[in-house]
C-alpha positions in Angstrom: 4.3 74.8 -70.8 5.9 75.1 -67.4 6.1 72.4 -65.0 6.8 72.8 -61.2 7.8 69.7 -59.2 5.5 67.8 -57.0 8.1 68.5 -54.4 8.2 72.5 -54.8 4.4 72.5 -55.5 4.2 71.9 -51.7 6.1 74.5 -51.1 9.3 72.9 -49.4 11.7 75.1 -51.8 12.5 78.9 -51.6 11.4 80.5 -55.3 15.1 81.5 -55.1 16.3 78.3 -54.5 14.6 77.4 -58.1 16.3 76.7 -61.3 14.4 76.9 -64.4 15.0 74.7 -67.4 14.0 73.1 -70.8 14.0 69.5 -71.1 12.2 67.8 -74.4 10.3 71.3 -74.9 8.9 71.2 -71.3 9.7 74.2 -69.1 10.6 72.8 -65.8 11.3 74.3 -62.3 13.7 72.3 -59.7 15.5 72.8 -56.6 19.2 74.3 -57.5 21.9 71.3 -57.6 19.5 68.7 -58.9 20.7 66.3 -61.5 19.5 66.5 -65.2 17.9 62.9 -65.1 16.4 63.5 -61.3 14.4 66.3 -63.4 13.6 64.1 -65.8 12.4 61.4 -63.8 10.3 64.1 -62.0 8.1 65.3 -64.7 7.8 61.5 -66.4 10.7 61.4 -68.7 12.5 57.9 -68.4 16.2 58.0 -69.5 18.1 54.6 -69.8 21.0 54.0 -66.8 22.5 51.5 -65.5 25.2 53.1 -63.2 22.5 55.6 -61.6 21.2 54.8 -58.2 19.6 57.8 -56.3 20.9 56.7 -53.3 24.6 56.7 -54.6 26.9 59.2 -55.4 27.1 59.9 -59.2 29.8 58.2 -61.1 28.9 58.4 -64.7 30.4 55.1 -65.2 28.2 53.4 -68.2 27.2 56.6 -70.1 23.9 54.7 -71.1 22.0 58.5 -70.2 23.4 60.0 -72.7 21.5 63.5 -73.7 21.8 66.5 -75.6 22.5 69.6 -73.8 22.7 73.1 -75.4 23.7 76.0 -72.5 23.3 79.7 -72.9 26.6 81.6 -73.6 26.8 85.3 -71.7 25.2 87.0 -74.5 22.3 84.6 -74.0 22.6 83.0 -77.3 22.2 78.8 -76.8 24.8 76.8 -78.2 25.0 73.4 -78.1 27.5 70.9 -76.5 30.1 69.5 -78.8 29.2 66.0 -77.4 26.2 64.4 -75.6 26.4 64.5 -71.8 25.9 62.0 -69.1 22.4 63.1 -67.6 23.2 61.0 -64.3 26.3 63.7 -63.4 25.3 66.8 -64.9 23.2 69.4 -62.6 20.4 72.0 -63.8 21.4 75.2 -64.8 19.4 78.5 -65.7 18.5 78.6 -69.3 19.4 75.1 -69.8 18.2 73.2 -73.0 18.1 69.0 -72.6 16.8 66.8 -75.4 16.7 63.0 -74.5 16.4 60.3 -76.6 12.6 61.2 -77.0 13.8 64.5 -79.3 17.1 64.2 -80.4 18.4 62.1 -83.3 21.9 62.6 -81.3 21.0 61.5 -77.9 19.0 58.5 -79.5 22.0 57.5 -81.8 24.4 57.5 -78.6 22.8 55.8 -76.4 22.4 53.0 -79.1 26.0 53.1 -79.6 27.0 53.0 -76.0 24.5 49.8 -75.6 26.0 48.2 -78.6 29.5 48.9 -76.9 27.9 46.8 -73.6 26.9 44.1 -75.5 30.2 43.4 -77.8 31.3 41.5 -74.5 28.6 40.7 -72.6 27.5 36.7 -72.9 23.8 36.3 -74.1 22.8 33.4 -71.8 19.6 35.4 -70.7 17.6 32.2 -70.6 20.2 30.8 -68.0 21.1 34.2 -66.0 19.4 34.5 -62.9 18.8 38.2 -63.7 16.7 37.2 -67.3 13.7 38.5 -66.9 14.2 41.5 -64.3 17.4 43.0 -66.2 17.5 46.9 -67.0 20.2 45.7 -69.5 17.9 43.3 -71.3 14.8 46.0 -71.1 17.2 48.6 -72.4 18.5 47.0 -75.0 15.1 46.5 -76.6 14.1 50.0 -76.2 17.4 51.6 -76.6 19.3 49.4 -78.4 20.2 47.8 -81.9 18.2 45.5 -83.1 21.3 43.3 -85.0 25.0 43.1 -83.9 27.9 44.2 -85.8 30.2 42.4 -83.6 31.4 39.0 -84.8 34.7 38.6 -83.4 35.1 36.5 -80.3 33.5 37.6 -76.5 35.6 37.8 -73.5 35.2 35.0 -71.1 36.4 34.6 -67.9 36.3 31.0 -65.5 32.8 30.9 -63.6 31.4 31.6 -61.6 33.8 33.1 -58.8 32.8 32.7 -55.2 34.0 36.1 -53.6 31.9 34.7 -50.5 29.8 31.6 -49.7 26.8 33.8 -50.2 28.0 35.8 -53.0 28.9 34.8 -56.6 30.4 36.4 -59.8 30.1 36.1 -63.3 33.1 38.9 -64.4 31.9 38.5 -68.0 28.3 39.7 -67.2 29.4 43.2 -65.1 29.1 46.2 -67.4 31.5 48.4 -65.0 28.2 50.2 -63.4 30.5 50.4 -60.1 27.0 50.1 -58.1 28.4 47.5 -56.2 31.6 49.2 -55.4 29.9 52.5 -54.8 27.4 51.0 -52.5 30.1 48.8 -50.0 32.5 52.3 -49.9 29.6 54.5 -49.6 26.8 53.1 -47.8 28.3 49.8 -46.1 31.6 51.1 -45.5 33.2 47.7 -46.1 34.7 48.3 -49.9 36.1 44.7 -50.3 35.3 44.9 -53.7 36.9 47.2 -56.5 37.4 47.7 -60.3 40.7 46.4 -61.4 42.3 46.9 -64.6 41.5 49.2 -67.4 39.7 49.2 -70.5 38.4 45.6 -72.4 40.4 43.8 -69.2 38.3 45.9 -66.3 36.8 43.6 -64.0 35.5 43.6 -60.5 38.0 42.4 -58.2 38.8 42.2 -54.2 40.7 43.8 -51.7 43.5 41.9 -49.7 42.6 41.4 -45.7 45.9 43.1 -45.3 44.8 46.3 -47.5 41.9 46.7 -45.4 43.2 45.8 -42.1 40.5 43.9 -40.2 42.4 41.4 -38.9 40.5 38.9 -36.8 37.2 40.1 -38.4 37.6 37.9 -41.4 35.6 35.0 -41.5 37.7 31.1 -41.1 37.9 28.4 -43.6 38.1 27.8 -47.0 34.6 28.0 -47.5 34.0 31.9 -47.0 36.8 33.0 -49.3 37.5 33.0 -53.0 40.2 31.2 -55.2 42.5 33.8 -53.9 41.9 33.8 -50.4 40.5 36.6 -49.9 36.9 37.5 -48.5 34.0 39.5 -49.2 32.7 39.8 -45.6 30.2 42.4 -45.1 26.9 42.1 -43.4 25.6 44.1 -46.4 26.9 42.1 -49.3 23.5 41.2 -50.4 22.6 44.2 -51.4 25.0 44.5 -54.0 23.0 41.5 -55.7 20.0 43.7 -55.7 21.3 46.8 -57.1 23.8 45.3 -59.8 21.8 46.0 -63.3 22.7 42.5 -64.8 23.4 39.3 -63.5 26.8 39.6 -63.0 26.5 39.1 -58.7 24.1 36.3 -58.0 23.2 34.5 -54.6 24.5 30.8 -54.3 21.6 29.8 -52.5 19.1 31.3 -55.3 21.2 30.5 -58.3 19.4 28.7 -61.0 16.3 27.9 -58.8 13.7 30.0 -60.5 12.5 32.8 -62.7 11.5 36.1 -61.6 8.1 35.9 -64.0 7.5 32.1 -62.1 7.5 34.2 -58.4 4.8 35.6 -56.5 6.2 38.8 -54.5 4.4 40.3 -51.2 5.6 42.8 -49.1 6.6 41.5 -45.4 9.1 43.3 -42.6 12.3 41.9 -41.1 11.7 39.5 -37.9 15.6 39.5 -37.1 16.2 43.0 -35.3 13.8 45.9 -34.3 14.5 48.0 -36.7 11.4 46.7 -39.2 12.8 46.7 -42.4 10.6 46.7 -45.6 11.7 43.2 -47.3 9.9 42.0 -50.4 9.3 37.8 -50.2 9.4 36.2 -53.5 7.9 32.3 -53.2 6.8 30.0 -56.1 4.8 27.2 -54.9 4.1 27.1 -51.3 8.0 27.8 -50.7 10.2 31.0 -50.1 13.0 31.1 -52.5 14.4 34.7 -51.9 13.9 37.8 -49.9 14.4 41.0 -51.3 15.0 44.6 -49.9 11.8 46.5 -49.8 11.8 50.3 -50.4 10.8 52.6 -47.5 12.4 56.1 -47.7 11.2 56.3 -43.6 13.0 53.1 -42.3 15.8 51.3 -44.3 15.3 53.0 -47.7 16.8 50.4 -50.1 19.0 48.3 -47.9 18.6 45.6 -45.6 21.4 43.5 -43.6 22.2 39.7 -44.6 20.6 38.5 -42.2 17.1 39.8 -43.2 17.7 38.8 -46.9 19.3 34.8 -46.2 18.1 34.1 -43.1 14.7 32.7 -43.7 15.2 28.8 -44.2 14.6 28.7 -40.4 10.8 28.7 -41.0 10.6 25.5 -43.1 13.6 23.6 -41.4 12.9 19.8 -41.5 12.0 20.4 -37.4 9.1 21.9 -38.1 6.4 21.0 -35.9 3.7 20.0 -38.0 0.9 18.7 -35.6 0.1 19.3 -31.7 1.9 17.3 -29.6 0.8 15.2 -26.1 3.2 13.3 -23.5 2.1 10.0 -23.6 1.5 9.3 -19.7 2.5 5.5 -20.3 5.2 6.2 -22.5 6.3 9.4 -21.3 7.0 10.4 -25.1 5.9 12.8 -27.1 3.1 11.6 -29.6 0.8 13.2 -32.5 -2.7 14.4 -31.2 -5.7 16.3 -33.2 -6.1 20.1 -31.8 -9.3 19.1 -30.3 -6.9 16.5 -27.8 -3.9 18.7 -27.2 -6.0 21.5 -26.1 -8.0 19.7 -23.7 -5.3 18.2 -22.0 -3.4 21.8 -21.8 -6.5 23.1 -20.5 -7.0 20.8 -17.9 -3.7 21.0 -16.6 -3.2 24.6 -16.7 -6.4 24.5 -14.9 -5.6 22.7 -11.9 -2.3 25.3 -12.2 -3.8 28.3 -11.2 -4.5 29.1 -8.0 -8.2 29.1 -8.4 -7.8 25.6 -9.3 -5.6 24.7 -6.6 -2.2 25.2 -7.7 0.7 27.4 -7.0 -0.1 29.7 -10.5 1.2 29.5 -14.1 4.0 31.5 -15.2 4.0 33.0 -19.0 6.9 33.3 -21.0 5.9 34.7 -24.7 9.3 35.3 -25.8 10.8 38.5 -27.6 10.4 37.9 -31.4 6.6 38.0 -31.6 4.2 40.4 -33.4 2.4 43.0 -31.8 -1.1 40.9 -32.1 0.4 37.8 -30.3 2.3 39.6 -27.5 -1.2 41.3 -26.9 -2.9 37.7 -26.8 -0.1 36.1 -24.2 -0.7 39.1 -22.0 -4.4 39.1 -22.0 -4.5 35.3 -21.8 -2.2 35.8 -18.8 -4.2 38.4 -16.8 -8.0 37.6 -18.4 -7.8 34.1 -18.2 -4.7 32.6 -15.7 -5.2 35.4 -13.3 -1.3 36.4 -12.9 0.9 39.4 -13.7 3.6 36.5 -14.2 4.3 37.1 -17.6 7.7 38.3 -19.0 8.5 38.6 -22.6 12.5 38.8 -21.9 14.2 36.3 -22.7 17.9 37.6 -22.0 19.4 39.3 -18.6 17.1 41.7 -17.1 16.5 44.1 -14.1 13.9 45.6 -11.8 15.6 48.7 -12.8 14.8 48.2 -16.7 11.0 47.5 -15.9 11.1 50.9 -14.3 13.1 52.5 -17.2 10.9 50.9 -19.6 7.6 52.1 -18.0 8.7 55.6 -17.5 10.4 56.2 -20.8 10.0 53.8 -23.5 6.0 52.8 -23.0 3.7 55.2 -24.7 6.1 56.3 -27.2 5.0 56.5 -30.7 6.5 58.3 -33.8 6.1 61.9 -33.8 5.3 62.4 -30.0 6.9 64.2 -27.6 10.8 63.3 -27.0 10.5 60.7 -29.8 13.4 59.6 -32.5 13.1 58.4 -35.7 15.7 57.3 -38.4 15.4 60.8 -40.1 16.4 62.2 -36.6 19.7 60.1 -36.7 20.8 61.4 -39.6 20.2 65.2 -39.0 21.2 64.7 -35.0 24.5 67.0 -34.5 25.9 63.9 -31.6 24.7 60.5 -31.2 25.9 58.6 -27.7 25.2 54.9 -28.0 25.1 53.3 -24.6 25.6 49.9 -24.5 24.8 48.8 -28.4 26.7 48.1 -31.2 24.6 49.4 -34.0 26.1 47.1 -36.2 26.1 44.0 -34.8 22.7 44.4 -33.2 20.4 47.0 -35.5 22.3 46.9 -39.1 19.9 49.4 -40.5 20.4 52.1 -37.7 23.9 51.4 -38.1 23.8 52.6 -42.0 21.3 55.7 -41.3 24.2 56.7 -38.5 26.8 56.5 -41.3 24.9 58.5 -44.1 24.5 61.3 -41.6 28.2 60.8 -40.6 29.6 61.1 -44.3 26.7 64.0 -44.6 29.1 65.8 -42.1 26.2 66.4 -39.7 26.9 63.7 -36.9 29.1 62.7 -34.5 29.0 59.6 -33.1 30.5 58.4 -29.8 30.1 54.9 -27.7 30.5 54.1 -24.7 31.8 50.7 -24.7 35.0 48.3 -24.0 36.5 48.8 -27.1 36.4 50.1 -30.5 34.8 47.6 -33.0 35.4 47.9 -36.4 31.4 49.2 -36.9 32.5 52.1 -34.7 35.5 52.7 -36.6 33.7 52.8 -40.0 31.2 55.7 -39.0 34.0 57.8 -37.8 33.0 57.0 -34.4 34.9 57.9 -30.8 35.3 55.5 -28.0 34.4 56.5 -24.8 36.3 53.8 -22.8 34.5 52.0 -19.7 34.9 48.6 -18.4 32.1 46.4 -18.1 29.6 47.9 -15.0 31.8 51.2 -15.1 28.9 52.7 -17.7 27.2 55.0 -14.9 30.4 55.8 -13.8 31.6 57.5 -17.0 28.0 58.9 -18.1 27.9 60.9 -15.1 31.3 62.0 -15.5 30.1 63.2 -19.1 28.5 66.2 -17.2 30.0 66.3 -13.9 31.7 68.7 -12.8 34.2 69.6 -14.9 34.9 67.1 -17.6 37.5 67.3 -19.6 38.7 66.3 -23.1 36.9 64.0 -24.5 34.1 63.8 -22.1 33.7 67.6 -22.4 33.2 67.2 -25.8 30.4 64.8 -25.6 28.9 67.1 -22.9 28.9 69.9 -25.6 27.5 67.5 -28.5 25.0 66.3 -26.5 23.5 69.8 -24.9 23.1 70.7 -28.7 19.9 70.8 -29.9 18.8 67.4 -31.8 21.2 65.1 -30.1 20.2 61.5 -29.5 21.0 58.7 -26.9 20.9 55.2 -28.0 20.5 53.2 -25.2 20.9 48.7 -25.8 19.2 46.1 -24.2 22.6 45.1 -22.4 22.5 48.2 -20.4 20.1 45.9 -18.1 23.2 43.7 -16.6 24.6 47.2 -15.6 23.5 48.1 -11.9 22.7 52.1 -12.0 23.1 52.0 -15.7 19.5 52.9 -16.8 19.4 55.2 -14.3 22.7 57.6 -15.3 21.2 57.3 -18.9 18.0 59.2 -17.6 20.0 62.1 -15.7 22.1 62.3 -18.6 19.2 63.1 -20.9 18.0 65.1 -18.1 20.8 67.3 -18.0 21.7 67.8 -21.1 18.6 67.9 -22.8 19.1 65.0 -25.5 16.1 62.6 -26.7 16.6 59.3 -25.7 15.3 55.9 -27.6 15.4 52.4 -26.7 16.8 49.7 -29.2 16.4 46.2 -28.3 17.8 43.2 -30.4 14.5 41.2 -30.9 11.7 42.3 -33.6 9.1 41.4 -31.1 10.3 43.4 -27.9 9.2 47.0 -28.4 5.6 45.9 -29.2 5.8 43.7 -26.0 6.3 46.9 -24.2 3.3 48.6 -25.4 0.7 45.3 -25.3 1.7 44.8 -21.9 3.8 41.4 -21.9 6.0 43.0 -19.0 5.3 41.8 -15.1 4.4 45.5 -14.2 2.7 46.7 -17.5 -0.7 46.5 -19.0 -1.3 47.2 -22.4 -0.9 51.2 -23.3 1.7 51.7 -21.3 -0.4 51.6 -17.9 1.4 50.6 -14.4 -0.2 47.3 -13.1 0.0 49.5 -9.8 -2.3 52.0 -10.7 -5.6 51.1 -9.7 -7.5 53.4 -12.7 -5.4 51.4 -15.1 -6.9 48.6 -13.8 -10.0 49.5 -13.9 -10.0 50.4 -17.7 -8.4 47.3 -19.1 -10.9 45.1 -16.6 -13.6 47.1 -18.7 -12.1 46.4 -22.0 -11.4 42.8 -21.2 -14.9 42.4 -19.7 -13.3 40.7 -16.5 -14.4 41.7 -12.7 -10.8 42.5 -11.8 -7.3 42.0 -12.4 -4.0 41.1 -10.0 -3.1 44.1 -8.3 0.4 43.8 -7.7 3.4 43.6 -10.5 4.2 40.2 -11.2 7.5 38.1 -11.6 10.2 38.6 -14.0 12.1 35.9 -16.2 14.3 35.3 -13.6 12.0 35.1 -11.0 9.4 32.8 -12.4 12.4 30.1 -13.7 13.6 30.4 -10.0 9.7 29.6 -9.0 9.4 27.0 -11.2 12.7 25.3 -10.1 11.7 25.6 -5.9 7.8 24.6 -7.1 6.4 27.3 -6.2 5.0 27.6 -9.7 3.0 24.7 -10.9 2.9 25.4 -14.7 4.4 27.4 -17.4 3.3 28.9 -20.8 6.4 29.3 -23.4 6.1 31.0 -26.3 9.2 30.9 -29.0 12.1 31.2 -26.1 15.4 30.1 -27.0 17.0 28.9 -23.5 20.5 29.4 -24.7 19.8 33.6 -24.8 19.1 33.2 -20.8 22.0 34.2 -18.8 21.8 30.3 -17.2 20.3 28.3 -19.6 21.3 25.2 -17.6 19.1 26.7 -14.8 16.1 27.2 -17.0 16.5 23.8 -18.3 16.2 22.7 -14.5 13.2 25.0 -14.2 11.6 23.5 -17.3 12.2 19.9 -15.5 10.7 20.4 -12.3 7.8 22.5 -12.9 4.5 20.2 -13.0 3.1 21.0 -16.6 4.4 23.2 -19.5 2.7 24.6 -22.6 4.9 25.3 -25.3 3.8 27.4 -28.4 6.6 26.7 -31.1 7.5 26.7 -34.9 10.2 24.1 -34.3 11.6 21.2 -32.2 13.7 23.3 -29.3 14.9 22.4 -26.4 11.8 23.5 -24.5 9.0 21.5 -26.5 11.5 18.1 -25.6 10.2 18.8 -22.2 6.9 20.1 -22.7 3.4 18.4 -21.6 1.8 20.1 -24.8 3.4 21.2 -27.8 0.9 23.5 -30.2 2.3 24.1 -33.7 2.2 27.9 -34.6 3.0 29.9 -37.9 6.0 31.5 -38.6 5.9 35.2 -40.1 5.8 34.1 -43.7 2.1 32.4 -43.0 0.5 34.6 -40.9 0.2 38.4 -41.1 0.8 40.8 -38.3 2.5 43.4 -37.0 5.8 44.6 -35.4 6.2 47.6 -33.4 10.4 48.6 -34.4 12.3 50.7 -32.2 11.1 53.8 -33.0 7.4 52.9 -31.9 6.4 52.7 -35.3 4.0 50.0 -36.7 5.4 47.7 -39.4 2.3 45.7 -40.8 2.7 42.8 -43.3 0.0 40.7 -44.8 0.1 36.9 -45.2 2.9 35.8 -47.5 2.2 31.7 -47.5 -0.8 30.1 -47.6 -1.0 28.1 -44.3 -3.4 26.2 -41.9 -1.2 27.1 -39.6 -2.2 29.1 -36.4 -0.9 32.5 -35.5 -0.2 32.1 -31.4 -3.2 34.5 -30.9 -5.9 32.3 -32.5 -4.1 29.1 -30.5 -4.3 31.3 -27.2 -8.2 32.0 -28.2 -8.8 28.5 -28.8 -6.8 27.5 -25.6 -8.5 29.6 -23.8 -12.0 29.0 -25.2 -11.0 25.0 -24.0 -10.9 26.4 -20.4 -14.1 27.8 -20.4 -13.1 31.7 -20.8 -13.5 33.9 -24.1 -10.6 35.6 -25.2 -12.2 37.2 -28.2 -8.4 37.2 -30.1 -9.7 35.2 -32.9 -9.0 37.0 -35.7 -6.4 39.6 -36.3 -9.4 42.4 -37.3 -10.6 41.3 -33.4 -7.1 42.0 -32.1 -6.8 45.5 -33.4 -9.8 46.8 -32.5 -9.7 45.8 -28.9 -5.9 47.6 -28.8 -7.3 50.7 -30.7 -10.1 50.6 -27.9 -7.8 50.5 -25.2 -5.3 53.2 -26.3 -2.3 54.8 -25.1 -2.2 55.3 -21.0 -3.0 59.4 -20.5 -2.2 58.7 -16.5 0.8 58.8 -14.6 4.1 56.4 -15.7 5.9 54.6 -13.3 8.4 56.6 -11.6 12.0 56.5 -13.0 14.2 54.2 -11.7 16.9 54.7 -8.7 20.2 52.3 -8.2 23.3 53.2 -7.5 26.2 51.3 -9.7 27.5 48.4 -8.5 30.6 48.1 -6.2 34.0 47.6 -8.0 35.3 44.0 -8.4 38.2 43.0 -6.9 40.1 40.8 -9.3 43.1 38.2 -8.7 46.2 37.9 -10.6 45.0 36.1 -14.1 41.4 37.5 -13.6 39.3 39.8 -15.7 35.9 41.0 -16.1 33.9 39.4 -19.1 32.6 42.2 -21.9 30.5 40.5 -24.6 27.8 40.9 -26.9 25.9 39.1 -29.8 27.5 39.7 -33.7 25.0 39.8 -35.7 25.8 36.6 -37.6 26.1 33.9 -34.8 24.5 30.6 -33.6 20.9 31.6 -33.3 18.3 29.4 -34.3 16.7 32.0 -36.6 19.8 31.1 -38.8 19.6 27.5 -38.6 19.7 25.8 -42.5 21.6 28.6 -43.9 24.9 27.6 -44.5 25.8 29.9 -47.4 25.4 33.1 -44.9 27.1 31.2 -41.9 30.2 31.2 -44.0 30.2 34.9 -44.1 30.5 35.1 -40.4 33.3 36.6 -38.1 35.8 34.7 -37.2 35.6 34.2 -32.8 38.4 35.8 -31.3 39.0 36.5 -27.7 40.2 40.3 -27.3 42.5 41.8 -24.3 44.9 44.6 -24.0 48.3 44.4 -24.1 49.0 45.0 -20.5 46.2 42.2 -19.9 47.7 39.6 -22.4 51.1 40.2 -20.8 49.9 39.6 -17.2 48.5 36.3 -18.2 51.4 34.9 -20.2 49.5 35.3 -23.2 50.5 36.3 -27.0 48.4 37.9 -29.8 47.5 35.4 -32.1 47.8 32.4 -30.0 44.9 30.2 -28.3 44.1 31.7 -25.0 41.8 29.6 -22.4 39.0 31.6 -20.8 37.1 29.6 -18.3 34.6 30.1 -15.1 33.7 27.7 -12.2 31.5 26.1 -15.0 33.3 25.5 -18.3 36.0 27.3 -20.5 36.1 28.3 -24.2 39.3 28.1 -26.2 39.7 30.7 -29.0 42.6 32.7 -30.6 43.6 36.1 -28.8 43.2 39.5 -30.9 45.2 41.9 -28.8 43.2 45.3 -28.8 43.4 48.8 -27.7 40.7 48.6 -24.7 40.8 48.5 -20.9 42.9 46.7 -18.7 41.7 43.4 -17.0 39.2 42.9 -19.4 38.4 40.4 -21.8 36.1 40.4 -24.7 34.2 37.0 -26.1 31.0 36.9 -28.8 28.1 35.9 -27.0 26.7 33.3 -28.8 29.3 32.3 -31.5 28.9 28.5 -33.0 32.3 27.9 -31.1 32.0 30.2 -28.2 28.8 30.2 -26.4 29.5 32.0 -23.6 26.6 31.7 -21.3 26.3 27.7 -22.0 29.8 26.7 -22.0 31.0 29.7 -19.1 27.1 30.4 -17.5 28.6 33.5 -17.2 27.8 36.9 -19.0 29.2 40.9 -19.1 30.5 42.2 -15.9 31.3 38.6 -14.7 34.8 37.7 -13.4 36.7 34.9 -15.7 40.1 33.5 -15.8 42.7 33.8 -18.6 45.3 31.2 -19.1 47.2 30.2 -21.7 45.2 27.1 -23.8 46.4 23.5 -23.5 46.9 22.4 -27.2 45.8 19.1 -26.9 42.7 20.4 -25.0 38.9 21.1 -26.1 37.7 24.0 -27.5 35.1 24.2 -25.3 34.9 22.4 -21.7 32.0 22.1 -19.5 32.4 20.8 -16.2 29.1 21.9 -14.5 26.4 21.0 -16.7 23.7 21.0 -14.3 24.2 23.7 -12.0 23.1 24.1 -8.6 19.9 25.5 -6.8 22.2 26.6 -4.0 23.1 30.0 -5.4 19.6 32.0 -6.7 21.5 35.3 -6.9 22.5 33.9 -10.5 20.2 34.5 -13.0 17.7 31.7 -14.4 
């Protein structure tokens, strides 16, 4: 019988590239270069293995996949190989005959022998091992091993467990030396912190030292983050080693000994921490999430996720979770528990009085950027159809009018497979990728892995317009195109200028190659002329363009109209036909005709008494450029309704608090940066309401019909509206800012968020926090010398509002620039300095007796309204 595998049946491989061979008496045709173990899988033959993984390079380390192989000689006579062969490293050849354990006694005996050797030193502690119940070693010991052991001596033992990080624990006696973890860290993550050490029976997993790796200030600080030898395993992707470990050698500190796999209920989900839309698996028991695993989705995250997606889920069940609606008592001024009916009535009355129709100055709506597609749509519709305003903006971060135009012109309405779209697969295949204001490893972890995959395959060259080359950029062999904060437009224009030389010429030539991509981060919104320059560059080179925000809900918010100038489907608010379309679908007489206020303008208006109320979703005030002014705006506005999962700075000031469901307790859809819908079901049974249900109930209390009570109703309405087929918003036109004059001792601040920082979605996960990078300030050698600073010593970075004191790491970067993490636990730039990238700060040697963070102006002033709210 001849079998052509499904891949070939689809016509993807030419007949000349097929190899025909025989496996277990089946004649099979597979593509040239296919491993025997893969060919067996394609025809339904299972060969036991431990070291083999389809996304890792073959190693042949465990020898469990031995098969009996015969090859034709020059005369065509079939001759058996003298000993069994590892099917995970052997590629198919014409005329090859393979016999697996199903048809060959030799292969079966060899597999039994390997299993016996593996179990000689492996502890038989399955009842207490975390891997028990989902362990390949357990399963294959039963199917391909001996029923009894002939080993009677004492097994090898080690002290256990070894904390190779605060998240990862190692039981060395369980390791079967498959090298999956070491190969993952080297080949996929690019963090080769661990390796096999010693030889023979003494072989074990060990750690490289920081000196060998040369990552200096990026290692975590404190003994809690180090193993007994003081060496860290600090990788953003380290949790994947636990999942691919075929035994219980690597375990998770927070999950260890908490449950058995067969006691867990598994529900598919989507990671809520970035805009990649990574597939995850949520394992829960008795209403509590115990762990999260990577899902298998070849089109997005393959089988990998970041540690943040894997471990940072405890925020959803934190002790400060809001369980009942809260209403501010008029007598005491304190929040008190209330029924849903009372809370909705109070909120409805306050909002109705605040609308212009009710005699107020209007209501501003701030949904936040972490919502599902359905919830974002509900906020956009509630603002316009119920409150009668376009003052709705999801962006809780630096933003600009230029970004508004860019999102409406180049982002809204793009879907996977549409004209100009970019996918993860495109990144792997792109000859050149230019990162602009985007630190892929920190802001979009899975995107970084897909870029690295293309680089290692020799297909992709990565360039980054940034003030410094991060360790992440180095690990993808990226090239820095140095740009001080604010000079990005100048650099982008020079790439295809009249006579680009050297590095800029290389970038220009690469971008003009078919398939090249420009990836733009949200941080470019803080650079005047940045988005305009990116669009010019894309037009000149023909490169495709993609926008990658940090938050999971921002791409969906663009499509659902959670922006002041956009209606659902990318419809411009200023277009009369677009307004008519939406008004008809929503069954309202008309919609507001002019674009609304941005987040900055909404908060400024609230602070100055020009808005009467605010409706606030999951907003983290620390993410705003000036959190102090945001607090003052909420304090001064007449009425605040907050829809939140947990107590926050907003709920403390709100008049009505409506508790809403976190992602595990509702079904929904995220739209990832590709424009790909990422639906997920409800994992935990809960009475908590999704935001769209709470807004539907609030609209009903105000005498309006929102029609979004169920997720089915939301989807039907979005589908009815469809995408906009009219004219898009015009491309932004803005000039770059004028150069900043610096006094002695001053520098321009550069900053971005680290993956692991002080964000509220990491609260409660102390194990994950231990693997965060150490906080350092980075400057060039010349800048440090001019300010009287020395590498490794404390530096005080200050503004007119406060200061932070951290250690200095001299780095190759433009002069007169200092880099700080945006929101590290010991360095909250926007809170302490009330500054952001592009602002001018002062550098000075630190006073050893001074505090780490000194705030000199926490309240702020209303005199300077040019500062973002």
